C-alpha positions in Angstrom: 68.1 22.2 -106.6 67.3 19.1 -104.8 63.7 18.2 -104.6 62.3 17.5 -101.3 60.9 14.1 -100.8 57.5 13.9 -99.6 57.3 12.7 -96.0 54.7 10.2 -95.3 53.4 10.1 -91.8 52.4 6.8 -90.2 49.2 6.4 -88.2 49.9 5.9 -84.5 49.9 2.4 -83.3 46.8 1.5 -81.3 47.4 -0.1 -78.0 43.9 -1.5 -77.8 42.1 -3.3 -80.5 39.2 -1.5 -82.2 35.9 -2.0 -80.6 33.9 -4.7 -82.3 30.7 -3.5 -84.1 27.7 -3.5 -81.9 25.8 -6.8 -82.1 22.4 -5.6 -81.1 20.5 -8.6 -82.3 23.0 -11.1 -80.9 22.5 -9.5 -77.5 18.7 -9.7 -77.8 19.0 -13.3 -78.8 21.1 -14.1 -75.7 18.6 -12.3 -73.4 15.8 -14.2 -75.0 17.6 -17.6 -74.6 18.2 -16.8 -70.9 14.5 -15.9 -70.3 13.5 -19.1 -72.1 16.0 -21.0 -70.0 14.4 -19.8 -66.8 10.9 -20.6 -68.1 12.1 -24.1 -69.2 13.6 -24.6 -65.7 10.3 -23.7 -64.1 8.4 -26.0 -66.4 10.8 -28.9 -65.8 10.6 -28.5 -62.1 6.8 -28.3 -62.3 6.7 -31.6 -64.2 9.1 -33.2 -61.6 6.8 -32.0 -58.8 3.9 -33.8 -60.6 6.1 -37.0 -60.9 6.9 -36.7 -57.2 3.3 -36.7 -56.3 2.7 -33.0 -55.4 -0.9 -32.1 -56.2 -1.7 -35.8 -57.0 -5.4 -36.6 -57.6 -5.4 -39.3 -55.0 -3.2 -41.0 -52.4 -1.9 -43.3 -55.1 0.1 -40.3 -56.4 1.5 -40.2 -59.9 0.5 -43.8 -60.5 -3.2 -42.7 -60.5 -2.8 -40.7 -63.7 -3.4 -42.2 -67.1 -0.4 -43.7 -68.9 -0.3 -41.1 -71.7 -0.2 -38.3 -69.1 2.6 -40.1 -67.2 4.7 -40.6 -70.3 4.2 -37.0 -71.4 5.0 -35.6 -67.9 8.2 -37.6 -67.6 9.3 -36.6 -71.1 8.8 -32.9 -70.4 10.3 -33.2 -66.9 13.5 -34.4 -68.5 13.6 -32.4 -71.8 12.7 -29.1 -70.2 15.6 -29.2 -67.7 18.1 -30.3 -70.4 16.8 -27.4 -72.6 17.2 -25.0 -69.7 20.8 -25.8 -69.2 21.6 -25.6 -72.9 19.8 -22.3 -73.4 21.4 -20.8 -70.3 24.8 -21.7 -71.7 23.8 -20.5 -75.2 25.0 -23.8 -76.5 23.9 -24.7 -80.0 22.3 -27.9 -78.8 20.3 -26.0 -76.2 18.2 -24.3 -78.8 17.6 -27.6 -80.6 16.4 -29.3 -77.4 14.3 -26.3 -76.6 12.7 -26.3 -80.1 12.0 -30.0 -79.7 10.4 -29.3 -76.4 8.1 -26.5 -77.5 7.1 -28.2 -80.7 6.3 -31.4 -78.7 4.3 -29.4 -76.2 2.3 -27.6 -78.9 1.7 -31.0 -80.6 0.5 -32.6 -77.4 -1.8 -29.7 -76.6 -3.3 -29.4 -80.1 -3.4 -33.1 -81.2 -3.8 -35.0 -78.0 -6.2 -33.0 -75.8 -6.8 -36.0 -73.5 -3.2 -35.8 -72.2 -2.9 -32.3 -70.8 -6.3 -30.8 -71.6 -5.8 -29.5 -75.1 -5.2 -25.8 -74.4 -4.8 -24.0 -77.8 -3.6 -21.0 -75.9 -0.5 -22.9 -74.8 0.0 -24.3 -78.3 -0.3 -20.8 -79.8 2.0 -19.3 -77.2 4.6 -22.0 -78.0 4.4 -21.2 -81.7 4.8 -17.4 -81.0 7.9 -18.1 -79.0 9.2 -20.3 -81.9 8.7 -17.4 -84.3 10.4 -14.9 -82.0 13.4 -17.2 -81.7 13.7 -17.6 -85.4 13.5 -13.9 -86.1 16.1 -13.1 -83.4 18.4 -15.9 -84.7 18.1 -14.7 -88.3 18.8 -11.1 -87.4 21.7 -12.1 -85.2 23.1 -14.2 -88.0 23.0 -11.2 -90.4 25.2 -9.2 -88.0 28.0 -11.8 -88.2 30.8 -11.0 -90.7 30.8 -13.1 -93.8 
């Protein structure tokens, strides 16, 4: 007698690629970056409003402020808007610029109270945002395949 060969069946060909694994932390990171982009945009526009003389202490406008205040205001007017664009695009440099901005703001508030008033609440809030970003970035990095 002839032995019957075993017939192997092939799995059907899939027309669509398999769905990628859920990237829960990556999604939360993008949402966080977009929220921080909106906040950075508002902060940058606020600093530009100060530079343009809105809410100036006198008719002299922005020139009436002390030089350290002027320098810090112009710095944050520029860096916050650049950070906002980078964060919104989720570009790698956006987070770097944003981190530079929040660490600088915390340092100015904590170490140079004569510039913006020395609000430790703002410095603490900036550091909390830094920790939230680091946790989200680390968790999102763990989701990535090796």
